[in-house]
N, C-alpha and C positions, 0 to 999 in steps of 0.2 A: 569363584568367578568362572563363568563359562569360557571354554577354550576359544570360541570364536571371537570373544572380545580380546583375549590375550593375544591372539594371533592378529587381530585387527582386520580380518577379512571382511566382516560385515557388521553393520550397526543396524539394529532392528528398532524401528519406531512404531509405537502403537498408534493406529490411525482409527478414525471414526468417520462414518458418512453421516452427515446431518440431513435429516428429512423433517422439515417443519420443526416442531419442538421435540420430536423423538429422535434419538440417536441410536443407530445400529453400528456396533463395533465391527471394524474391518482392520486389516493390517496393511500399513504402508511400509514396505521394506526398503531401508536405505542400505545400499550395498557399496562396497569399494570396487565395484566393477560395473560395466554396463549391463551385464546379465544379472538378473535377480537371483538365479540359482546356478551355481557352477560347481565343477569338481576340479581339483588340482591334479595336474599331470605329475607323476613321480619319476619312475625309472623306465628305461626302454628295455624291451625284451628282444630276443632274436627275431628280426623280420617285422617288428611292429611296435606298438606303444602299449605299455602296461599302465593302467591308471589305478590310483589309490581308491579304495572303496569309498563312495561318497558318504559324508557324515549325514546324520539325521536331518531331514528337511532339504537335502540337495538332490539334484537330478543326476543320474549316472550318465556321463558323456558317452557318445558313440564313436567308435573308431572309424576312420575312413576305410574305404574298400581296399586301398593300397597300403594300409598300415601307417598312414600319416598321423599327424596330431589329432587328437579327439576333437570333434565338433562340440562347441559349447551350446548346450541347450538352455534356453532362458525361459523364465516365467515372469511376464511383465505385469505391472500393476493393472488391475482391471478397470473397466469402464464404470464411471460413476455418474448417475443421473440425479442424485439427491441434492436439491438446492434449498437453502434456507433463506427466508427473507430477513431473518434477524441479523443484526450487526454483531460479529464475533467480539469477544471480550477484549482482544488486543486492539482492535480498531476503536472500540469504545474508550479504551484507556489512552491511546495515542491521539485520537481525533484528527487524523490527517486531513479530512475534508474541510476542517476549519481554516486551512491555509490554501486551499485549492483556488480561491479567487485571486491569490497572488501568484502561485506557481503550482504546476503539476509535474514538473520535471522535464518539460519539453526541451529538446536539444541535447539531452544527456544519454550516454550509452553506458550501461552497467554490465560489465562482464561477470558472468556467474561461472566460476570454476567448480564443477561438480560432475554430475552424471549426464550432462547434456540438458537441453530444455526443449520440450515438445512444441513445435510450431503449430501443432494441431489442437492445442488447448484453446477452446473458444475465447477465454478471457484474455489470451495473449495473441489473438489473431492480428497479424500484421506488425507485431512488435518484436518478433524473434528473428534475428539475423541468422545467416547460415552457420557462422562459427567454425570451430575446428575440434575434431576428435584427435587429441595429441597422439594417441597410439596408432590409429589407422590412417591419419591424415585426411579423413573424410569429414563432411559437415557434421556438426553436433546438434542439429535442430530436431533430433529425436531423443526420446528418453524412456528407456524400458523400466528402470527402477522407480522413477518418479521423484527422487530426492531433489534434483536440480530444478525441475518444474515447480515443485512446491516452494522452494526458495524464491524463484523468479516470480511466482504469484504474489508473495508478500511484498515484493519490490514494485511490480508494475502491472498487476492484473487490472484490466478494465472492468468497470461496472457492467453487470449483466442483468437482463430482465429477471425480476423475481428474486434476485440475490442481494443480500445485505453485505456481501464481502467485496472489497476492492483493495488493490495494493496501495502502498504509501505514495508512489509517484506514478500515476496511471498514464502519463504521457511519455515516460522514459522508454528507451529501447533496450532490449536484452541481447547481449552477445554471448552465446553459449560456448563454453570451452570444456570438453569432456576430458577429465584427468583420471577417470576411474576405469580404465580399460583392464579387463582381467588378465590379458596376456602381458601386461606391463608391470605387474606387481613386483616390488623389490624383494630381496631375500628375507626381509622381516615382515612381509605381507602387509606393509603399510602403503598408503598412497605414495607413489614414487616422487621423491623430492625433485628429480630431474624433470618429470612431467609437469609438476606444478610450476617449476621455474619456467619451462617452455610455454606453459599456458599464460603465465603473467606477461612474458615477453610478447606473445602473440596478441594478447588483449591490448597492450600498450601500443603496439604497431598498427592496430586496427581501430584506433580511435576511442578506446574506452576512457571515460573520465572517472569512473569508479570501478574498482575490482572487488568482488565479493568471493573470498576463498572459503567455501562452505562444505568441504567433505566432512563427514561425521567422524573420520579417523584421520588425525593430522599426519603429515609427512615428517620424516626426520630432518634435522637441520643439515644444511649443506652449503658449501661455498657458492654453488650455482644458484640455490634458492635465495640466499642472502643477497647476492649480486642482482638478481632479478627484481627483488623488492626495492633495493637501493636505486636501481635504474628507473623503476616506475615512479618512485617518489621524486626523483630528480626531474622527471618529465611531467611533473605536476598532476599525477594521478593519485586519487585517494585509494588506499588499500585497506580492506577490512577483513578480519579473520576471526574465527571462533577460538575461545579458550576452552579446550576439551576438559571434561571432568577428570580429575586425577584417578578416581576410582574406576574409570573406564579406559584409562589411557596409561596403563602401567609401563608400557614399553617406551613412553614418550611423555613424561609428566610435565615437562615444559612444552607448551603448544607452539608449533611453528606453522606458518610464519607469524603468528600473533605476537611472539616474543621479540621480534626484530624491532628496533627503534623506528618510530614513524608509522607503524601499522596500528590501526584502531582495533584493539583487542576487546572482544564482545563476550559477555557471559549472559546466562539466561535467568529470567525471573518468572514467577507464576502470577496468577491474577491478583494475589494479595501483595505482590511486590517482594515476596521472599525469594532469596537466591536459590536457583536450582542447579547451578554449576558448582561442583565441589572443586575448589581451586587449591592447588598445591601452594603451601606457604612460600611467599617470595615471588610468585608468578604475578605479573602485572595484568590488571584488568582496567580498561579505560571506560567502558560503557556497558550498560545492561539493556536488554530488550525482552519482550515476551518470548518465552520458549517452552511453555508448558500448555498442552492441550490447545494449541493454536490452530487456526483454520486457514487453509489455502486450497489450491486446485490440484487435480491430477493431470497426467499427460494427455488423457483423452476424455471426452465427455464434458458436459456442463456442470457436473456435480462437484461437491466439495469434500475434502478429507481433513482430518485433524491429526496432529502429530506433536511430538515434543523433542527438544534438544537445543543445545547452544548453537549447533551448526545452523539451525533454522532461524535462530534469533538474529543472525547477521543480516538477514534480508531487510528487517525494519531499519537498521542503521544505514544500510546501503541505499534504501529508498529515501531516507531523510537526507543523506549526503547528496543525492540527485536533486532534491528540492532546493537545497542550499546552493549547489553549483549552478542551477538554472537561474535562480534569482540574483545571485551575487557572482556573476561570471568573472569579476576582477579578482576574486579571492584565490589564493594559492591553495594547494592541497593541504598544507600544514595549517593554514587559517581555517579551512573547512573543518578539519578534525578538531581544532581548538574550539570553534564555534559549537560543534556538536557536544563537546564536553562541558563547556561553560554554561550552556543553556539546558542541560539535562535536568530532570526532576531529581533533586538531591535525595540521598538515602536517609537523611536524618541523623547521620553520624559524621565523623570526620571524613573529609574527602581528600584524596580518593580512597574509597572503601576497598578493603582486600577482596570483597566478594562481588561488588557491583560498580566499582570505580567511582566515576563522578555522578552516577545515578542512571535512571532510565531515560533513554533518548526521547526527546520531545520535538516532533516535527514542527509544531506551531512555534514554540519558543526559538527553535534553531533558525527559523526564517524571520521572525518579527522582532527579535531582540536587537537593540542597538548596542554594539560593543565599541566604546570609544577608542580602544587600542587598535582597531582595524583602520588602516589608512583609507580615508574616504568613507568612514562609517556613516551610515545614513539610516534614517527611519524608513521603513517600508512605505512606499507610495501606493497605498491601496487604491484600486480603481474606484471612481466615484460611485456611490450607491445608485442603483437605478432610480430614475425620476419617478416620483410618486404621482401617479395620474388619478386625480380625484374624478369621480363621475360628474358629468356635466349637470349643473344645477337645473332642476326642473323649473319651467316658467311659472311664476307665481299665479295662483288662481285668484283673479281679481273679481270674479262674478259676485261673490258675497258682498263686496264693497259697492259694486255697481248696483246691485239689487237694492241695497240699503239706501243708496243715494236716490234711486228712482222712487222708492216708497216714500222717502222723506219729501221729495219734491211734490209728489202727488198729494200727500197730506197737507203740505203748506198751501198748495194751489187750492185744494178743497176748502181749507179754512178761509183763504182769501175770498173765494167765491161765496162761501156761506156768509161772511161778514157783509160783503157787498149786497148780497140778496136781502139780508135783514134790513139794511138801510133803505133799499129800494122799496120794500114792502111798507115800512113805516111811513116813508114819504108819501107813498101812494095813498095810504089810508087818511093821512092828514088832508090831502087834497080831494078826498072823495073819489079818488082814482081819475080826477081830471088831469089833463096834460099840464105840466108845469108852465108857469108864465115864461114868456121869452126873456132873455136877458135884457137888461136896461138899455144896452147899446143898440138893440133892434126894436124897442117899443116905439110905436108911433107917437110923435110929439103932439101935444094937445092942448 
């Protein structure tokens, strides 16, 4: 097991840029800090800072001129121009567009607790709020590593010209909360529990209706984190978090905050529906979603990238929750979570399954299914289909009938004339062509 995974400093996702039907492999690095490449400060020496030699693939930090803390040099995710018109397999599987006539998530604010979300991503233009970087107290609408933007794209990316990709709820707004600041890592090099707790509190206080906790390495359990989750649920906010694979999560086999009651715990599946998350026995899984070779967007450029991981699968569940909250505003957070579970595509085994819970989330079923146990349950009132406008009927062509009538009239008239002519000729011959005698009533009497 690589040291970087045991330490939990970075989670590396394999990414691909899609160009038409050809795929060129690139790397989308998911980091537990805003910088994609960092070095850790170790001990101080007289009059300055001594840094540990950077491990392979990291950039050596530079000390300040006055011997202060080293500046962190970062290497951000690059610009992607590759756009594919094909619909990615996850969107084909979930078919979110089938419910967009009913709702597209308008009026919902989804908080993404991750590495920040880039407001410069074209597919999220106008959808990203300023947010908060918990570590620096600055806005979180930039994203060097790309992980948060990737997740936000699966939630709310708008359709773009020439692209077959779009998020689950393309009218939802994104509230970015950066909890992956390199200067705030705890002693175990995990995502700081205190930062995640602060991020949840910030999201609740700034109008989030859904919270997606999607760092690729989970924080440790803590009283503050548990209290933040409980507060969010009490204030009617849906909280969604990933169940990290136990093989990649040795320091924290039970995933937090996914393990807390009321949180929707999400695992990943591939295109065949097979579980991709290695779950520790006894760990709760509520739902599954696509998490293998899925497509989303990068922080800059119109292009697309692919990546894998349970942390990315949470976006599909968060987007589905936004659709439900938008269409059923009267439902509580607990009812929204229950609706997502009861309408999921079942795994074909007893539910909840240890690996995929109640099954794969289904945006269409989640919105359109009538659940009698819900107070005021109702069938979706689909907007009336557009009126069918038939082309105006062409005026009938009456000329053939008119012509036939004229011909018939001419023929009949000709026949009448012919008959009369024959009778006149015969009468004239009998008289020797003398004028006919006058009628009796005008003959002279005699």
